[in-house]
C-alpha positions in Angstrom: 0.0 0.0 0.0 2.8 2.4 0.9 4.5 1.8 -2.5 1.1 2.4 -4.3 0.7 5.7 -2.3 4.1 6.8 -3.3 3.2 6.3 -7.0 0.0 8.3 -6.6 1.7 11.4 -5.1 3.5 12.6 -8.2 0.2 12.2 -10.2 -1.6 14.3 -7.6 1.1 16.9 -7.7 1.0 16.9 -11.5 -2.8 17.6 -11.4 -2.3 20.4 -8.9 0.4 21.9 -11.0 -1.8 21.8 -14.1 -4.7 23.4 -12.2 -2.5 26.2 -10.9 -1.0 26.8 -14.4 -4.5 27.1 -15.8 -5.4 29.7 -13.2 -2.3 31.7 -13.9 -2.9 31.5 -17.7 -6.5 32.7 -17.2 -5.3 35.6 -15.0 -2.7 36.5 -17.6 -5.2 36.6 -20.4 -7.5 38.8 -18.3 -4.6 41.2 -17.5 -3.6 41.3 -21.2 -7.3 42.0 -22.2 -7.5 44.8 -19.7 -4.3 46.4 -20.7 -5.1 46.2 -24.4 -8.6 47.6 -24.0 -8.2 51.4 -24.7 -11.8 52.1 -25.7 -15.3 50.5 -25.9 -17.9 50.4 -28.6 -21.5 50.6 -27.4 -24.8 50.4 -29.4 -28.4 49.7 -28.9 -31.9 49.9 -30.2 -31.8 53.0 -32.6 -35.6 53.5 -32.5 -35.9 54.0 -28.8 -36.3 57.7 -27.9 -35.8 59.2 -25.3 -33.3 56.4 -24.6 -31.5 56.0 -28.0 -32.0 57.3 -31.5 -29.8 58.3 -34.5 -28.2 61.7 -34.4 -29.8 63.7 -37.3 -26.5 65.6 -37.7 -24.4 62.4 -37.8 -26.5 59.2 -38.5 -23.5 57.0 -37.7 -23.9 58.0 -34.0 -26.7 57.2 -31.4 -27.8 59.9 -29.0 -30.2 59.9 -26.1 -30.4 59.2 -22.4 -28.6 55.8 -22.7 -25.9 57.3 -24.8 -25.4 60.1 -22.2 -25.2 57.3 -19.5 -22.4 55.7 -21.5 -20.4 59.0 -21.4 -20.8 59.1 -17.6 -19.6 55.5 -17.5 -16.6 56.4 -19.7 -15.6 59.1 -17.2 -15.8 56.5 -14.3 -13.7 54.0 -16.2 -11.3 56.4 -17.7 -11.9 54.9 -21.1 -13.5 56.4 -24.3 -16.9 54.8 -25.2 -18.2 55.4 -28.7 -22.0 54.9 -29.1 -22.5 53.9 -32.7 -25.4 53.1 -35.0 -24.9 49.6 -36.4 -28.4 48.8 -37.7 -31.9 47.9 -36.5 -32.4 46.1 -33.2 -32.2 42.6 -34.7 -28.9 43.4 -36.3 -27.6 45.0 -33.1 -28.1 41.7 -31.2 -26.3 39.7 -34.0 -23.4 42.1 -33.7 -23.2 41.5 -30.0 -23.2 37.7 -30.5 -20.3 38.1 -32.9 -18.4 40.4 -30.5 -18.3 43.2 -33.1 -19.7 45.6 -30.4 -18.7 45.5 -26.7 -21.7 46.9 -24.9 -25.4 47.1 -25.4 -26.7 50.2 -23.8 -30.1 48.9 -22.8 -31.4 45.3 -23.1 -34.1 43.4 -21.3 -33.2 40.2 -19.5 -33.9 36.9 -21.3 -32.3 33.5 -20.8 -31.2 33.1 -24.5 -29.2 36.4 -24.2 -27.1 34.9 -21.4 -25.5 32.7 -24.0 -23.7 35.6 -25.5 -23.9 38.6 -23.1 -23.1 39.4 -19.4 -25.6 41.5 -17.6 -24.6 44.3 -15.2 -26.7 44.9 -12.0 -28.6 46.8 -10.9 -30.7 47.7 -13.9 -30.4 51.3 -14.8 -34.0 51.9 -15.8 -37.5 50.3 -15.5 -39.7 50.6 -18.6 -43.4 50.0 -19.2 -44.5 47.9 -22.2 -48.1 48.5 -23.3 -50.7 47.5 -25.9 -51.2 50.0 -28.6 -54.5 50.0 -30.6 -56.5 52.3 -32.9 -58.8 54.7 -31.0 -61.8 53.5 -33.1 -61.0 49.8 -32.7 -60.4 49.3 -29.0 -61.2 46.0 -27.4 -61.6 44.7 -23.9 -58.2 43.9 -22.5 -57.5 42.9 -18.9 -55.2 40.0 -19.3 -52.9 38.4 -21.8 -55.5 35.9 -22.9 -57.6 38.7 -24.2 -55.1 39.1 -27.1 -55.8 35.6 -28.3 -57.4 35.4 -31.8 -56.3 38.9 -32.7 -53.4 39.9 -35.0 -50.5 41.6 -33.2 -47.3 43.2 -34.4 -44.0 44.1 -32.8 -40.4 44.7 -33.8 -38.2 41.7 -34.6 -36.1 40.3 -31.8 -37.9 42.3 -29.2 -38.4 40.7 -25.8 -41.0 41.6 -23.2 -39.8 39.3 -20.4 -39.4 35.5 -20.2 -42.9 34.8 -19.1 -44.7 36.9 -21.7 -42.4 35.8 -24.5 -43.1 32.2 -23.8 -46.9 32.8 -23.6 -46.9 34.8 -26.9 -45.0 32.1 -28.7 -47.4 29.4 -27.6 -50.7 31.3 -27.7 -50.6 34.5 -29.8 -50.3 35.6 -33.4 -47.7 38.3 -33.6 -46.0 39.5 -36.8 -42.4 40.7 -36.5 -41.3 43.7 -38.6 -37.8 45.4 -38.8 -38.8 48.8 -37.4 -41.1 50.6 -35.0 -42.0 53.0 -37.7 -43.3 50.1 -39.9 -45.2 48.6 -37.0 -47.0 51.8 -36.2 -47.9 52.3 -39.8 -49.3 48.8 -40.0 -51.4 49.4 -36.9 -52.6 52.7 -38.3 -53.6 51.1 -41.6 -55.6 48.3 -39.9 -53.1 45.6 -40.9 -52.8 44.6 -37.2 -55.2 44.8 -34.3 -52.6 45.8 -31.8 -48.9 46.7 -31.3 -46.8 45.6 -28.4 -44.1 48.1 -27.5 -42.7 50.3 -24.8 -44.7 53.4 -24.0 -42.2 56.2 -24.0 -40.5 55.3 -27.4 -43.9 54.6 -28.9 -45.2 58.1 -27.9 -42.1 59.7 -29.3 -42.5 58.0 -32.7 -46.2 58.7 -32.9 -45.3 62.4 -32.5 -42.5 62.2 -35.1 -44.7 60.4 -37.7 -47.7 62.6 -37.0 -49.9 59.6 -36.7 -53.3 60.3 -35.1 -55.9 57.8 -33.8 -53.6 55.5 -31.8 -53.9 55.0 -28.1 -52.6 52.7 -25.3 -54.7 50.5 -23.1 -54.1 49.2 -19.6 -52.9 47.2 -17.8 -49.3 47.1 -19.2 -48.0 43.9 -20.6 -44.9 44.1 -18.4 -42.7 46.5 -16.4 -39.3 45.4 -17.5 -35.8 46.5 -16.4 -33.2 47.8 -18.9 -29.6 46.5 -18.3 -26.2 47.3 -19.6 -24.7 44.1 -21.2 -21.2 43.0 -22.3 -20.6 40.7 -25.3 -18.9 37.5 -24.3 -16.8 37.8 -27.5 -15.7 41.3 -26.8 -11.9 41.6 -26.8 -12.3 43.8 -23.7 -14.4 41.3 -21.7 -12.2 40.4 -18.8 -12.9 39.8 -15.1 -11.1 43.0 -14.3 -13.1 45.0 -16.7 -16.4 43.5 -15.7 -15.6 44.4 -12.1 -14.8 48.0 -13.0 -18.0 48.4 -15.1 -20.1 46.8 -12.4 -18.8 49.2 -9.7 -19.3 52.2 -12.0 -22.9 51.2 -12.9 -23.7 50.7 -9.2 -22.3 54.2 -8.4 -24.3 55.8 -11.2 -27.5 54.1 -10.1 -27.1 55.4 -6.6 -26.8 58.9 -8.0 -30.1 58.5 -9.8 -28.6 60.0 -13.0 -31.2 58.5 -15.4 -34.1 60.7 -14.3 -32.2 63.8 -15.3 -30.9 62.3 -18.5 -34.4 61.2 -19.6 -35.9 64.6 -18.9 -33.2 66.4 -20.9 -33.5 64.0 -23.8 -37.2 64.2 -24.1 -36.7 67.9 -24.6 -34.0 67.3 -27.2 -36.1 64.8 -29.1 -39.1 67.2 -29.2 -36.8 70.1 -30.3 -35.4 68.0 -33.2 -38.9 67.0 -34.4 -39.8 70.7 -34.9 -36.8 71.4 -37.2 
């Protein structure tokens, strides 16, 4: 038995050595990623005022409350953060999957998104998702089941929380279109009975498109949290960087900065629509 034990000791030491080497290599990669990360690229839903929309003076940029939040985050991190337009919301999520963007400045939580993004807590904003209908074609709505048998529409790859997404997939007829503008026009032209979308961005786009005869009905579908997320494939995604961003987001949340940012960007959006 003693001889057998003596034979096992080198094997155990070898396993321990390999384990320690793996830890050191991982730490080394994290340090290299942190040192090589000189800036971050953020994006998000470009049809999401007052949170995000394309800058009319430079359509390659996104502006809005969430873009302003990224600049406050940049100051906390000591890193430049560019907030860029990369396409509609569906394309944005594909870019995050591929690691071609680092951060999504505003995403709801869903389990599938955990496969390609890290979420930072706490959420920086709670949003209200509602049912939009035509004023002359309202229907009784008190619960999700009241939508069954009617034709709905929303923007492709939108999520309204795990529970509702699952229910909608199993029980509702909802068409997916590339943009909020198209969805609102479909509803206005009676090509859908209802639209599911967040209240604030919907109101902003109704004003921009000068569409009349649309209204929202209660109760809301969901009250969902908006989170900052980090692509798994981002070259900047390291343990050290995740820790720095998490601390900064926590600090900014405690300062309640989003209330001021949203108020100022509502005014900016309205001003731009009157040009």
